[in-house]
TORFIVO-759621 format. One line per 3 residues: number of its first residue (from 1); their letters; for each residue x, y, z of N, C-alpha, C, O. Coordinates in nm, 3 decimals. Layout:
BEGIN
NUM = a = X,Y,Z,X,Y,Z,X,Y,Z,X,Y,Z  ...
//
This chain:
BEGIN
1 = mkf = 2.683,2.026,-13.293,2.706,2.130,-13.393,2.693,2.068,-13.532,2.743,1.958,-13.554  2.629,2.135,-13.624,2.609,2.086,-13.759,2.736,2.105,-13.841,2.812,2.200,-13.821  2.757,2.014,-13.933,2.872,2.020,-14.020,2.827,2.042,-14.163,2.718,2.001,-14.203
4 = yqp = 2.912,2.106,-14.239,2.885,2.130,-14.379,3.001,2.076,-14.460,3.115,2.119,-14.442  2.973,1.982,-14.550,3.075,1.925,-14.636,3.056,1.978,-14.777,2.960,1.942,-14.845  3.145,2.062,-14.820,3.130,2.115,-14.956,3.155,2.005,-15.059,3.238,1.917,-15.036
7 = pll = 3.086,2.009,-15.169,3.107,1.908,-15.273,3.245,1.920,-15.333,3.305,2.027,-15.334  3.295,1.809,-15.382,3.430,1.803,-15.437,3.427,1.840,-15.584,3.349,1.786,-15.662  3.512,1.932,-15.621,3.522,1.975,-15.761,3.644,1.910,-15.823,3.757,1.936,-15.781
10 = rns = 3.623,1.826,-15.920,3.732,1.755,-15.984,3.770,1.823,-16.115,3.687,1.879,-16.186  3.901,1.815,-16.143,3.954,1.866,-16.269,3.925,2.016,-16.287,3.911,2.063,-16.399  3.915,2.087,-16.178,3.892,2.231,-16.187,3.981,2.300,-16.084,3.998,2.251,-15.972
13 = wsk = 4.036,2.411,-16.121,4.123,2.487,-16.032,4.078,2.632,-16.030,4.044,2.691,-16.133  4.077,2.687,-15.912,4.041,2.828,-15.899,4.166,2.913,-15.913,4.275,2.873,-15.874  4.146,3.026,-15.967,4.259,3.118,-15.979,4.287,3.190,-15.847,4.386,3.261,-15.835
16 = ypd = 4.198,3.170,-15.747,4.218,3.233,-15.617,4.279,3.134,-15.520,4.217,3.030,-15.495  4.395,3.158,-15.463,4.453,3.064,-15.364,4.376,3.069,-15.233,4.317,3.171,-15.197  4.378,2.958,-15.163,4.308,2.951,-15.035,4.380,3.041,-14.933,4.500,3.024,-14.913
19 = pfv = 4.310,3.135,-14.867,4.377,3.226,-14.774,4.416,3.162,-14.643,4.496,3.218,-14.569  4.361,3.043,-14.611,4.386,2.979,-14.483,4.480,2.860,-14.497,4.569,2.842,-14.413  4.463,2.780,-14.599,4.549,2.664,-14.622,4.615,2.683,-14.757,4.550,2.666,-14.860
22 = psv = 4.742,2.719,-14.762,4.805,2.753,-14.889,4.805,2.640,-14.990,4.809,2.665,-15.111  4.801,2.514,-14.944,4.808,2.402,-15.037,4.674,2.370,-15.101,4.668,2.281,-15.186  4.567,2.438,-15.063,4.433,2.408,-15.112,4.377,2.532,-15.180,4.393,2.644,-15.130
25 = rhf = 4.313,2.513,-15.292,4.249,2.624,-15.363,4.098,2.609,-15.354,4.045,2.497,-15.358  4.031,2.720,-15.342,3.886,2.718,-15.328,3.822,2.801,-15.439,3.878,2.900,-15.488  3.706,2.758,-15.475,3.628,2.834,-15.570,3.496,2.867,-15.505,3.425,2.777,-15.461
28 = fqr = 3.463,2.993,-15.498,3.341,3.037,-15.430,3.240,3.084,-15.534,3.273,3.156,-15.628  3.123,3.043,-15.515,3.016,3.080,-15.606,2.892,3.114,-15.526,2.850,3.033,-15.443  2.830,3.231,-15.548,2.710,3.271,-15.478,2.589,3.213,-15.551,2.577,3.228,-15.673
31 = ndg = 2.503,3.148,-15.479,2.384,3.085,-15.538,2.270,3.096,-15.440,2.267,3.025,-15.340  2.174,3.188,-15.468,2.058,3.209,-15.381,2.101,3.244,-15.240,2.042,3.193,-15.145  2.199,3.327,-15.224,2.240,3.371,-15.091,2.329,3.274,-15.018,2.364,3.301,-14.903
34 = rie = 2.367,3.163,-15.077,2.452,3.065,-15.011,2.586,3.058,-15.081,2.598,3.088,-15.200  2.688,3.018,-15.003,2.824,3.006,-15.058,2.855,2.859,-15.074,2.847,2.783,-14.977  2.891,2.820,-15.191,2.930,2.682,-15.215,3.080,2.680,-15.237,3.132,2.747,-15.326
37 = ayl = 3.150,2.603,-15.155,3.295,2.596,-15.161,3.334,2.465,-15.228,3.289,2.358,-15.187  3.415,2.473,-15.326,3.462,2.356,-15.398,3.611,2.338,-15.373,3.690,2.431,-15.388  3.646,2.219,-15.335,3.785,2.189,-15.306,3.850,2.128,-15.429,3.785,2.057,-15.506
40 = sqr = 3.977,2.154,-15.448,4.050,2.097,-15.560,4.127,1.973,-15.522,4.195,1.914,-15.607  4.118,1.930,-15.397,4.184,1.808,-15.355,4.085,1.692,-15.355,3.964,1.712,-15.357  4.139,1.572,-15.354,4.053,1.455,-15.352,3.988,1.436,-15.215,3.874,1.391,-15.204
43 = tpr = 4.062,1.472,-15.109,4.008,1.458,-14.973,3.927,1.582,-14.940,3.983,1.691,-14.935  3.796,1.568,-14.918,3.713,1.686,-14.892,3.743,1.744,-14.755,3.782,1.672,-14.663  3.725,1.871,-14.743,3.743,1.941,-14.616,3.607,1.965,-14.554,3.512,2.002,-14.624
46 = yyf = 3.596,1.945,-14.421,3.471,1.964,-14.349,3.475,2.100,-14.280,3.575,2.138,-14.219  3.365,2.171,-14.289,3.354,2.303,-14.229,3.245,2.299,-14.123,3.143,2.233,-14.139  3.269,2.371,-14.012,3.163,2.390,-13.915,3.059,2.485,-13.973,3.088,2.571,-14.056
49 = ade = 2.937,2.465,-13.925,2.828,2.545,-13.980,2.850,2.694,-13.958,2.811,2.776,-14.041  2.914,2.729,-13.844,2.933,2.870,-13.817,3.051,2.929,-13.894,3.077,3.049,-13.885  3.122,2.845,-13.972,3.228,2.896,-14.056,3.173,2.951,-14.187,3.238,3.033,-14.253
52 = itr = 3.053,2.905,-14.227,2.995,2.948,-14.353,2.912,3.073,-14.327,2.810,3.066,-14.259  2.953,3.183,-14.380,2.886,3.310,-14.357,2.848,3.372,-14.490,2.889,3.327,-14.597  2.771,3.476,-14.480,2.734,3.547,-14.602,2.854,3.621,-14.658,2.939,3.668,-14.583
55 = gdr = 2.859,3.630,-14.785,2.971,3.696,-14.850,3.055,3.597,-14.925,3.016,3.482,-14.945  3.172,3.642,-14.966,3.259,3.560,-15.049,3.383,3.512,-14.974,3.487,3.489,-15.036  3.374,3.496,-14.841,3.489,3.449,-14.766,3.442,3.361,-14.652,3.327,3.370,-14.609
58 = ici = 3.530,3.279,-14.605,3.501,3.188,-14.494,3.566,3.246,-14.368,3.684,3.280,-14.368  3.487,3.257,-14.260,3.535,3.311,-14.133,3.555,3.196,-14.035,3.459,3.126,-14.003  3.676,3.175,-13.988,3.704,3.071,-13.892,3.664,3.119,-13.753,3.704,3.227,-13.710
61 = saf = 3.582,3.039,-13.683,3.534,3.079,-13.550,3.648,3.076,-13.449,3.739,2.994,-13.461  3.644,3.165,-13.349,3.746,3.173,-13.246,3.685,3.235,-13.122,3.568,3.273,-13.120  3.767,3.246,-13.016,3.720,3.307,-12.893,3.705,3.457,-12.912,3.784,3.520,-12.983
64 = tli = 3.605,3.512,-12.849,3.587,3.657,-12.853,3.673,3.721,-12.745,3.727,3.653,-12.657  3.686,3.852,-12.752,3.768,3.924,-12.656,3.711,3.913,-12.515,3.787,3.903,-12.419  3.580,3.916,-12.502,3.519,3.906,-12.369,3.541,3.769,-12.309,3.560,3.756,-12.188
67 = elt = 3.539,3.663,-12.394,3.566,3.528,-12.343,3.709,3.515,-12.295,3.734,3.455,-12.190  3.803,3.569,-12.370,3.942,3.565,-12.327,3.964,3.646,-12.199,4.042,3.606,-12.113  3.895,3.758,-12.187,3.909,3.841,-12.067,3.856,3.768,-11.944,3.919,3.770,-11.838
70 = itl = 3.741,3.703,-11.958,3.685,3.629,-11.844,3.776,3.513,-11.805,3.799,3.490,-11.686  3.828,3.441,-11.903,3.918,3.329,-11.874,4.043,3.377,-11.803,4.088,3.315,-11.706  4.100,3.486,-11.851,4.219,3.540,-11.786,4.190,3.586,-11.644,4.273,3.568,-11.555
73 = ali = 4.073,3.645,-11.621,4.037,3.688,-11.486,4.023,3.570,-11.392,4.064,3.577,-11.276  3.964,3.461,-11.441,3.951,3.341,-11.357,4.087,3.282,-11.322,4.109,3.239,-11.209  4.178,3.280,-11.419,4.312,3.228,-11.392,4.383,3.312,-11.287,4.451,3.258,-11.200
76 = icv = 4.368,3.443,-11.296,4.432,3.531,-11.198,4.374,3.510,-11.059,4.447,3.509,-10.960  4.242,3.492,-11.051,4.178,3.469,-10.920,4.228,3.339,-10.857,4.260,3.336,-10.738  4.234,3.232,-10.936,4.280,3.103,-10.883,4.426,3.113,-10.841,4.465,3.059,-10.738
79 = asi = 4.508,3.181,-10.922,4.650,3.193,-10.890,4.672,3.275,-10.763,4.758,3.242,-10.682  4.592,3.381,-10.746,4.608,3.465,-10.627,4.574,3.391,-10.498,4.623,3.426,-10.391  4.490,3.288,-10.510,4.454,3.209,-10.392,4.551,3.093,-10.370,4.591,3.066,-10.257
82 = sip = 4.588,3.026,-10.477,4.668,2.904,-10.464,4.816,2.931,-10.442,4.881,2.858,-10.367  4.871,3.034,-10.506,5.015,3.059,-10.495,5.058,3.089,-10.351,5.156,3.031,-10.305  4.988,3.178,-10.276,5.030,3.200,-10.136,5.021,3.074,-10.050,5.102,3.053,-9.961
85 = vml = 4.922,2.990,-10.078,4.910,2.866,-10.001,5.027,2.772,-10.030,5.081,2.710,-9.939  5.065,2.763,-10.159,5.176,2.675,-10.194,5.309,2.727,-10.141,5.395,2.648,-10.102  5.325,2.859,-10.140,5.450,2.916,-10.090,5.459,2.914,-9.939,5.569,2.918,-9.883
88 = nts = 5.345,2.907,-9.872,5.343,2.910,-9.726,5.367,2.770,-9.672,5.275,2.705,-9.623  5.492,2.724,-9.681,5.525,2.588,-9.640,5.550,2.575,-9.490,5.561,2.463,-9.441  5.559,2.685,-9.417,5.587,2.679,-9.274,5.462,2.652,-9.191,5.472,2.615,-9.074
91 = qpy = 5.346,2.670,-9.249,5.220,2.653,-9.175,5.210,2.516,-9.107,5.180,2.511,-8.988  5.232,2.404,-9.177,5.218,2.274,-9.110,5.315,2.255,-8.994,5.280,2.191,-8.895  5.436,2.310,-9.005,5.534,2.295,-8.898,5.492,2.370,-8.773,5.505,2.318,-8.662
94 = vvs = 5.442,2.492,-8.789,5.400,2.570,-8.672,5.280,2.503,-8.605,5.276,2.492,-8.482  5.184,2.457,-8.684,5.067,2.389,-8.627,5.111,2.264,-8.553,5.064,2.237,-8.442  5.200,2.187,-8.614,5.245,2.062,-8.552,5.314,2.086,-8.418,5.289,2.015,-8.321
97 = ear = 5.402,2.186,-8.412,5.474,2.213,-8.287,5.379,2.265,-8.179,5.392,2.228,-8.062  5.285,2.350,-8.217,5.189,2.400,-8.118,5.100,2.288,-8.067,5.072,2.280,-7.948  5.055,2.202,-8.158,4.970,2.089,-8.118,5.048,1.992,-8.030,4.992,1.935,-7.935
100 = klq = 5.175,1.973,-8.060,5.256,1.883,-7.979,5.271,1.936,-7.836,5.260,1.860,-7.740  5.297,2.068,-7.823,5.310,2.126,-7.689,5.180,2.115,-7.612,5.181,2.087,-7.492  5.068,2.137,-7.678,4.938,2.124,-7.611,4.917,1.980,-7.563,4.872,1.959,-7.451
103 = tic = 4.948,1.882,-7.647,4.929,1.741,-7.611,5.018,1.703,-7.493,4.975,1.630,-7.404  5.143,1.751,-7.493,5.234,1.719,-7.383,5.184,1.780,-7.253,5.196,1.719,-7.147  5.128,1.901,-7.260,5.073,1.963,-7.139,4.959,1.879,-7.082,4.951,1.860,-6.961
106 = wal = 4.872,1.830,-7.169,4.764,1.745,-7.120,4.819,1.616,-7.059,4.770,1.572,-6.955  4.919,1.557,-7.119,4.977,1.432,-7.069,5.044,1.454,-6.933,5.030,1.372,-6.843  5.118,1.564,-6.920,5.185,1.591,-6.792,5.085,1.624,-6.683,5.107,1.591,-6.566
109 = aqe = 4.973,1.688,-6.719,4.869,1.715,-6.618,4.811,1.584,-6.565,4.787,1.571,-6.445  4.788,1.488,-6.652,4.736,1.358,-6.609,4.841,1.280,-6.529,4.809,1.209,-6.434  4.967,1.295,-6.570,5.073,1.226,-6.496,5.089,1.283,-6.356,5.112,1.208,-6.261
112 = aia = 5.076,1.414,-6.341,5.087,1.474,-6.208,4.976,1.426,-6.116,4.997,1.405,-5.997  4.856,1.408,-6.173,4.744,1.357,-6.092,4.767,1.211,-6.055,4.746,1.171,-5.940  4.811,1.132,-6.153,4.828,0.988,-6.129,4.940,0.960,-6.029,4.927,0.870,-5.946
115 = qnk = 5.049,1.035,-6.035,5.162,1.012,-5.946,5.156,1.097,-5.819,5.239,1.084,-5.729  5.055,1.185,-5.813,5.036,1.271,-5.696,5.163,1.351,-5.664,5.208,1.356,-5.549  5.218,1.412,-5.768,5.336,1.495,-5.748,5.334,1.611,-5.847,5.266,1.607,-5.950
118 = qis = 5.411,1.712,-5.814,5.418,1.831,-5.898,5.522,1.810,-6.008,5.631,1.761,-5.984  5.485,1.849,-6.130,5.576,1.836,-6.245,5.591,1.973,-6.310,5.494,2.047,-6.325  5.714,2.007,-6.347,5.742,2.135,-6.410,5.793,2.114,-6.553,5.875,2.026,-6.578
121 = lni = 5.742,2.195,-6.643,5.790,2.196,-6.781,5.859,2.329,-6.805,5.795,2.434,-6.795  5.989,2.326,-6.836,6.069,2.446,-6.853,6.076,2.484,-7.002,6.100,2.399,-7.088  6.055,2.612,-7.031,6.060,2.662,-7.169,6.187,2.745,-7.187,6.209,2.844,-7.117
124 = dqk = 6.270,2.704,-7.281,6.395,2.774,-7.312,6.375,2.848,-7.445,6.386,2.788,-7.552  6.346,2.979,-7.437,6.320,3.056,-7.558,6.445,3.073,-7.643,6.437,3.073,-7.765  6.559,3.088,-7.580,6.683,3.112,-7.654,6.719,2.995,-7.742,6.760,3.015,-7.857
127 = nnl = 6.706,2.876,-7.692,6.743,2.755,-7.767,6.624,2.688,-7.834,6.638,2.583,-7.897  6.505,2.748,-7.820,6.383,2.696,-7.883,6.358,2.549,-7.847,6.343,2.463,-7.933  6.354,2.525,-7.718,6.325,2.390,-7.670,6.249,2.400,-7.538,6.248,2.504,-7.473
130 = ysw = 6.187,2.290,-7.500,6.122,2.279,-7.369,6.148,2.140,-7.315,6.166,2.044,-7.391  6.149,2.130,-7.183,6.190,2.004,-7.121,6.117,1.983,-6.989,6.067,2.077,-6.928  6.111,1.860,-6.948,6.064,1.818,-6.817,6.156,1.705,-6.772,6.239,1.662,-6.852
133 = peq = 6.147,1.657,-6.651,6.249,1.565,-6.601,6.279,1.446,-6.690,6.393,1.399,-6.692  6.184,1.395,-6.763,6.206,1.274,-6.842,6.255,1.299,-6.985,6.310,1.209,-7.047  6.234,1.421,-7.038,6.261,1.439,-7.181,6.282,1.586,-7.214,6.236,1.675,-7.143
136 = tik = 6.354,1.609,-7.323,6.375,1.742,-7.378,6.335,1.742,-7.526,6.377,1.653,-7.601  6.256,1.838,-7.567,6.208,1.846,-7.705,6.249,1.980,-7.764,6.226,2.086,-7.705  6.312,1.975,-7.882,6.354,2.097,-7.952,6.257,2.123,-8.068,6.213,2.030,-8.136
139 = lsp = 6.224,2.249,-8.087,6.132,2.285,-8.193,6.194,2.261,-8.331,6.317,2.252,-8.344  6.110,2.250,-8.430,6.155,2.236,-8.569,6.239,2.358,-8.609,6.215,2.468,-8.560  6.338,2.339,-8.699,6.419,2.454,-8.742,6.337,2.567,-8.804,6.382,2.681,-8.806
142 = kvk = 6.217,2.537,-8.854,6.133,2.639,-8.915,6.041,2.707,-8.814,5.963,2.796,-8.851  6.049,2.666,-8.687,5.959,2.720,-8.583,6.044,2.766,-8.465,6.149,2.709,-8.436  5.996,2.869,-8.397,6.065,2.917,-8.278,5.964,2.983,-8.185,5.853,3.017,-8.225
145 = fgv = 6.005,3.000,-8.060,5.924,3.075,-7.965,5.937,3.224,-8.000,6.047,3.277,-8.014  5.822,3.290,-8.014,5.824,3.431,-8.047,5.684,3.482,-8.076,5.587,3.407,-8.068  5.675,3.610,-8.110,5.546,3.672,-8.138,5.560,3.761,-8.261,5.670,3.803,-8.297
148 = ipg = 5.447,3.787,-8.325,5.441,3.884,-8.434,5.434,4.023,-8.371,5.347,4.047,-8.287  5.521,4.115,-8.410,5.520,4.249,-8.347,5.384,4.317,-8.359,5.320,4.315,-8.465  5.342,4.377,-8.249,5.216,4.450,-8.247,5.095,4.367,-8.215,4.983,4.418,-8.215
151 = tlg = 5.113,4.238,-8.186,5.000,4.150,-8.155,4.952,4.174,-8.012,5.032,4.188,-7.919  4.820,4.178,-7.997,4.762,4.195,-7.864,4.731,4.060,-7.804,4.700,3.965,-7.876  4.739,4.051,-7.673,4.711,3.927,-7.602,4.662,3.955,-7.461,4.654,4.071,-7.420
154 = pps = 4.628,3.851,-7.387,4.632,3.709,-7.426,4.520,3.674,-7.524,4.427,3.754,-7.541  4.527,3.558,-7.588,4.427,3.524,-7.690,4.282,3.526,-7.641,4.193,3.564,-7.717  4.259,3.487,-7.516,4.122,3.484,-7.466,4.065,3.624,-7.443,3.943,3.643,-7.448
157 = spk = 4.153,3.722,-7.418,4.109,3.859,-7.395,4.220,3.956,-7.437,4.288,4.012,-7.351  4.238,3.975,-7.567,4.350,4.057,-7.615,4.332,4.206,-7.583,4.245,4.272,-7.639  4.414,4.256,-7.493,4.405,4.396,-7.451,4.540,4.466,-7.455,4.547,4.587,-7.479
160 = kei = 4.649,4.391,-7.430,4.781,4.451,-7.425,4.872,4.387,-7.529,4.854,4.272,-7.568  4.969,4.464,-7.573,5.064,4.413,-7.672,5.154,4.306,-7.608,5.203,4.323,-7.497  5.174,4.197,-7.681,5.256,4.087,-7.632,5.403,4.122,-7.656,5.442,4.153,-7.769
163 = tna = 5.482,4.117,-7.553,5.624,4.149,-7.563,5.714,4.029,-7.536,5.834,4.035,-7.562  5.659,3.920,-7.483,5.740,3.804,-7.450,5.675,3.679,-7.509,5.552,3.670,-7.516  5.757,3.584,-7.551,5.705,3.463,-7.615,5.635,3.371,-7.517,5.563,3.281,-7.559
166 = ttf = 5.655,3.390,-7.389,5.585,3.311,-7.288,5.550,3.399,-7.169,5.630,3.481,-7.126  5.431,3.380,-7.117,5.386,3.457,-7.000,5.374,3.369,-6.876,5.322,3.413,-6.774  5.423,3.245,-6.884,5.425,3.160,-6.765,5.533,3.210,-6.669,5.641,3.251,-6.713
169 = aen = 5.504,3.207,-6.542,5.598,3.257,-6.442,5.729,3.180,-6.452,5.731,3.057,-6.449  5.840,3.254,-6.462,5.974,3.198,-6.472,5.987,3.100,-6.588,6.069,3.007,-6.584  5.907,3.120,-6.691,5.911,3.033,-6.811,5.890,2.886,-6.774,5.951,2.797,-6.833
172 = kii = 5.804,2.862,-6.676,5.775,2.725,-6.632,5.624,2.702,-6.629,5.548,2.786,-6.582  5.584,2.587,-6.681,5.444,2.543,-6.668,5.441,2.437,-6.559,5.503,2.332,-6.572  5.370,2.466,-6.453,5.367,2.376,-6.336,5.235,2.302,-6.335,5.128,2.362,-6.346
175 = fyp = 5.243,2.171,-6.320,5.126,2.083,-6.314,5.115,2.031,-6.171,5.207,1.967,-6.119  5.001,2.058,-6.109,4.982,2.023,-5.969,4.906,1.892,-5.955,4.833,1.852,-6.046  4.924,1.823,-5.841,4.856,1.694,-5.822,4.704,1.703,-5.820,4.635,1.605,-5.847
178 = dgr = 4.650,1.821,-5.788,4.505,1.835,-5.784,4.444,1.866,-5.921,4.324,1.889,-5.930  4.527,1.867,-6.027,4.475,1.890,-6.162,4.492,2.032,-6.211,4.465,2.059,-6.328  4.534,2.123,-6.125,4.552,2.260,-6.168,4.682,2.275,-6.248,4.777,2.199,-6.231
181 = isp = 4.682,2.375,-6.336,4.800,2.407,-6.417,4.824,2.557,-6.402,4.730,2.636,-6.406  4.949,2.594,-6.386,4.980,2.737,-6.372,4.937,2.812,-6.498,4.962,2.765,-6.609  4.873,2.929,-6.482,4.821,3.001,-6.599,4.931,3.071,-6.677,5.036,3.106,-6.624
184 = gsa = 4.902,3.091,-6.805,4.996,3.163,-6.890,4.978,3.122,-7.036,4.888,3.046,-7.070  5.066,3.174,-7.120,5.061,3.144,-7.264,5.201,3.126,-7.318,5.296,3.188,-7.269  5.213,3.041,-7.420,5.338,3.022,-7.492,5.310,3.040,-7.640,5.217,2.979,-7.695
187 = yvv = 5.389,3.124,-7.706,5.363,3.159,-7.846,5.474,3.102,-7.934,5.593,3.113,-7.902  5.435,3.043,-8.046,5.530,2.992,-8.143,5.500,3.056,-8.279,5.385,3.077,-8.314  5.606,3.087,-8.353,5.594,3.151,-8.484,5.687,3.082,-8.582,5.773,3.003,-8.544
190 = daa = 5.668,3.115,-8.710,5.762,3.067,-8.812,5.881,3.162,-8.818,5.884,3.263,-8.748  5.979,3.128,-8.900,6.102,3.207,-8.906,6.076,3.348,-8.955,6.146,3.441,-8.914  5.977,3.366,-9.041,5.945,3.499,-9.094,5.850,3.578,-9.005,5.819,3.693,-9.035
193 = rqi = 5.805,3.519,-8.896,5.710,3.582,-8.805,5.581,3.627,-8.875,5.530,3.736,-8.853  5.530,3.539,-8.961,5.404,3.565,-9.028,5.293,3.472,-8.981,5.175,3.502,-9.001  5.328,3.362,-8.921,5.231,3.264,-8.870,5.255,3.248,-8.720,5.369,3.233,-8.677
196 = mya = 5.148,3.252,-8.642,5.163,3.244,-8.498,5.049,3.163,-8.436,4.933,3.179,-8.472  5.087,3.077,-8.342,4.991,3.000,-8.263,5.026,3.017,-8.117,5.139,3.051,-8.082  4.927,2.994,-8.032,4.947,3.011,-7.888,4.886,2.892,-7.813,4.776,2.847,-7.844
199 = vtv = 4.961,2.844,-7.715,4.911,2.743,-7.621,4.888,2.813,-7.489,4.982,2.864,-7.428  4.765,2.816,-7.445,4.730,2.895,-7.328,4.664,2.810,-7.220,4.599,2.709,-7.248  4.683,2.855,-7.096,4.613,2.799,-6.980,4.551,2.917,-6.906,4.622,3.005,-6.858
202 = sva = 4.420,2.919,-6.899,4.351,3.032,-6.838,4.350,3.021,-6.686,4.377,2.916,-6.629  4.319,3.134,-6.624,4.307,3.137,-6.478,4.167,3.091,-6.442,4.069,3.164,-6.464  4.156,2.970,-6.385,4.026,2.913,-6.349,4.047,2.802,-6.248,4.158,2.752,-6.229
205 = svs = 3.937,2.765,-6.183,3.945,2.657,-6.084,3.973,2.524,-6.152,4.035,2.434,-6.094  3.927,2.511,-6.276,3.955,2.391,-6.356,4.040,2.435,-6.475,3.998,2.520,-6.553  4.157,2.377,-6.490,4.252,2.421,-6.591,4.224,2.353,-6.726,4.198,2.233,-6.732
208 = yvr = 4.230,2.431,-6.831,4.217,2.381,-6.968,4.334,2.432,-7.050,4.376,2.547,-7.038  4.386,2.345,-7.133,4.495,2.383,-7.224,4.432,2.404,-7.361,4.383,2.310,-7.424  4.434,2.529,-7.407,4.369,2.563,-7.534,4.474,2.605,-7.637,4.583,2.652,-7.603
211 = lyr = 4.436,2.587,-7.763,4.523,2.623,-7.874,4.454,2.733,-7.957,4.338,2.719,-7.995  4.528,2.840,-7.983,4.474,2.953,-8.059,4.561,2.979,-8.183,4.682,2.954,-8.183  4.496,3.029,-8.286,4.565,3.069,-8.409,4.543,3.218,-8.431,4.432,3.269,-8.414
214 = yan = 4.650,3.288,-8.471,4.639,3.431,-8.501,4.628,3.448,-8.652,4.722,3.419,-8.726  4.512,3.497,-8.697,4.488,3.516,-8.840,4.396,3.636,-8.859,4.304,3.659,-8.780  4.423,3.711,-8.964,4.342,3.830,-8.996,4.337,3.928,-8.879,4.234,3.989,-8.851
217 = nrw = 4.450,3.942,-8.812,4.466,4.037,-8.700,4.374,4.007,-8.582,4.335,4.099,-8.510  4.341,3.883,-8.562,4.261,3.845,-8.444,4.289,3.700,-8.408,4.335,3.622,-8.491  4.260,3.666,-8.283,4.283,3.531,-8.233,4.158,3.445,-8.258,4.045,3.490,-8.241
220 = qqy = 4.184,3.322,-8.298,4.077,3.225,-8.320,4.114,3.094,-8.251,4.226,3.045,-8.264  4.018,3.039,-8.178,4.046,2.911,-8.112,4.058,2.802,-8.217,3.973,2.788,-8.305  4.166,2.725,-8.207,4.196,2.622,-8.306,4.166,2.485,-8.248,4.206,2.453,-8.136
223 = s = 4.096,2.405,-8.327,4.060,2.271,-8.277,4.098,2.167,-8.380,4.076,2.048,-8.357
//
């Protein structure tokens, strides 16, 4: 950007006070369509080129209304996206507990094959814990077994409304020595019932433990 330095006027004072800086007086003189500004101070003032306009006054450049409107709109868009994410602090806890249950199911399935014996994992919805003969694990205080009201399931083929936090028979996941796992689903949610994940075992000759996330009113496989 070009700069304009008005010449310094010594020993001269204008009868017009400076409208922008009260301690400085300016003298304006029109000469061939140009404005020459003379300062009464020893230290000269520098003006941007776009500050010098036609007429007998100096216009200080600033943001236009459209620029301020666009900036404000961008701030609102960023805030609308970032604020819900920052406030949604339960998301990592629900994901962690669902992932942990999936990992334990895989480990117990391998243990049942290696030891050639049947292993049962019991789910206690009331106390928000699950256990097997060697260990008992309690869910995080921000997570519990439950469902979002009105959600359809199971995740692989949602057709009926889910009414129970687990669909495993007698709330037990059974791991057989031949590698099979009893079919069903276990659902975990946050305290506000706004975030939900599901650990499912489908009905098949080869059992797979899958993790699903419920978002935008539909199930999505989570990996």
